[in-house]
Structure formats: C-alpha cells, structure tokens
C-alpha positions in Angstrom: 27.2 2.5 14.3 25.3 4.8 11.8 27.7 3.9 9.1 27.5 0.1 9.5 23.6 0.4 9.1 23.4 2.1 6.2 26.2 0.4 4.8 23.9 -2.8 5.3 20.7 -1.5 3.9 22.9 0.0 0.8 24.3 -3.4 0.3 20.5 -5.1 0.7 19.5 -2.5 -2.3 22.4 -3.9 -4.5 21.4 -7.2 -4.0 17.9 -6.8 -4.8 19.5 -4.7 -8.0 21.6 -7.4 -9.2 20.6 -11.0 -10.3 22.2 -13.5 -10.4 24.5 -13.4 -7.2 28.1 -14.3 -8.2 31.0 -13.6 -6.0 32.7 -10.9 -7.8 29.4 -8.6 -7.7 28.5 -9.4 -3.7 32.4 -8.1 -3.3 31.5 -5.4 -6.0 28.5 -4.2 -3.7 30.0 -4.7 -0.4 33.2 -2.2 -1.8 30.9 0.4 -3.3 28.6 0.3 -0.6 31.3 0.6 2.1 33.0 3.7 -0.3 29.4 5.4 -0.2 28.5 5.1 3.4 32.1 6.2 3.9 32.1 9.3 1.8 28.6 10.4 2.2 27.6 9.9 5.9 29.6 11.6 8.9 30.9 9.7 11.2 27.9 10.6 13.7 24.7 10.9 11.0 22.9 13.4 12.8 19.3 15.4 11.8 19.3 19.4 12.6 18.2 18.7 16.2 21.4 17.0 16.8 19.3 13.5 17.2 20.9 10.5 14.9 18.3 9.5 11.9 16.4 6.6 12.8 16.8 3.6 10.5 13.9 2.2 11.9 11.8 4.8 11.2 12.9 4.8 7.6 12.5 1.2 7.1 9.1 1.4 8.6 8.3 4.4 5.9 9.2 2.3 2.9 5.9 0.2 2.9 3.8 3.3 3.4 5.8 4.5 0.7 5.3 1.7 -1.5 1.3 1.8 -1.0 1.4 5.3 -2.1 3.4 4.2 -5.0 1.0 1.3 -6.2 -2.2 3.1 -5.5 -0.6 6.0 -7.4 0.4 4.0 -10.5 -3.2 2.4 -10.6 -4.8 6.0 -10.3 -3.0 7.3 -13.4 -3.2 4.0 -15.4 -6.9 3.9 -14.8 -6.8 7.6 -16.4 -4.6 6.4 -19.2 -6.7 4.0 -20.1 -9.8 5.5 -19.7 -11.1 6.7 -23.5 -12.6 10.3 -21.6 -9.0 10.7 -20.1 -10.4 12.2 -17.0 -7.6 14.6 -15.8 -8.0 18.0 -14.2 -4.0 19.3 -14.0 -3.1 22.3 -11.8 -0.8 23.7 -9.3 -1.7 22.9 -5.4 0.2 24.7 -2.5 0.4 21.8 0.3 1.4 22.8 4.0 3.3 20.5 5.6 4.1 20.3 9.1 7.6 18.5 9.0 9.9 21.2 10.4 13.0 19.6 9.9 14.5 20.3 5.9 15.6 16.9 5.4 12.0 15.1 6.6 10.8 17.9 3.8 13.0 16.3 1.3 11.9 13.4 1.4 8.2 14.0 1.5 8.9 16.2 -1.6 11.1 13.4 -3.1 8.0 10.8 -2.5 5.5 13.0 -3.9 7.8 13.5 -6.8 8.5 9.8 -7.3 4.7 8.9 -7.2 3.1 8.8 -10.9 0.7 12.1 -11.4 2.5 14.5 -9.1 5.9 16.4 -9.4 7.2 18.8 -6.8 7.5 22.3 -8.3 9.4 24.3 -5.3 9.5 24.1 -1.5 8.9 26.9 0.2 9.8 27.2 4.1 6.5 24.7 5.2 4.8 25.1 1.8 5.4 22.5 -0.8 3.8 23.5 -4.6 3.4 20.6 -6.7 2.0 19.8 -10.2 -1.3 17.3 -9.9 -2.8 15.6 -12.6 -6.3 15.8 -11.1 -6.7 18.4 -8.7 -9.8 17.3 -7.1 -10.0 20.5 -4.2 -8.1 23.8 -4.6 -8.2 23.8 -0.5 -4.5 23.1 0.3 -5.3 21.6 3.8 -7.5 18.7 1.5 -5.5 18.9 -1.3 -2.6 18.2 0.7 -4.2 15.4 3.0 -5.0 13.9 -0.5 -1.4 13.9 -2.0 0.7 13.6 1.3 -2.0 11.4 3.2 0.2 8.7 5.3 3.7 9.9 3.9 3.9 12.9 6.1 2.9 11.4 9.4 5.4 7.9 8.7 8.0 10.5 7.6 7.8 12.3 11.2 9.0 9.2 12.9 12.3 9.0 10.8 
C-alpha cells in the first residue's frame, strides 16, 4: 500500500511537471514513478520508530511549506528592491524538538529551499543556518522565526 501511495504522489508530480499531456508522456511518467518506487522504497516504508510514514501528514505539510516559501520570496525580493538593501547576514544555531532523523532532514531541506536561508550543518538536535537577516541572536527566538510552523507540521509526518 505504501508503494502505491508514493507511486501515485510521484505520478501526480510528474503530471504537474509535464505539459501538454500526451499518451507517451503519461506512460513514461507511470513507468518512471513505478521504477523509482520499486528501487527506493522498501515493501514497507517505516521510520526509525518502526511506524509507517504518513502520506497524509506529508500532504498536510506541503501547504505549510508553500506558505513559508512564498513569504520568504517576498521578504528577499523586498530586500533586493530596497535601495538601502537591509541585510544583516549571519550564522545562527537553531535548536529543534524533532527527534527522528528523517524529520530533521525534511526541516533542514525545507529551510534551505526557502530564500534567504541555507542549512550549513546538522548537529544532533541543532541546525546551523546562514540567514540573510539575523533579527535575534537568541537561538530560541531566531529558531522560531526561521522554522516557525514548519517544525510543528513536520511532527505529523
């Protein structure tokens, strides 16, 4: 069942990336999705606690990530368009409450994908991030600004 769910998600992503929809592109997408799922996902995809990954949790995380992505794009665009270029770059340590490695990986990659931040290193429960506009040196407050809702949404995955 896990393979079927992930295959469906990959096929939907394929459909979103291809345009127009020709029969041979649909067939290629189905074959590539099936091959990726068969090669990368074990018969029962489980996390470190031997619980199945939640596809619903991942799908509910997607809008949270998109919101953070859009807000970060607007923030960086406004900084670029401002004649004074109000930036204050720096590296901050962001503590996380996520305990599972794949959850921390999703958070680190999500932070890197949002403009203005780059994940530099993960050290157990801490993530070191280069931030374009360091607003607060306190790790807890800086972390809440950077990771915000994403961390809470990732706990459901």
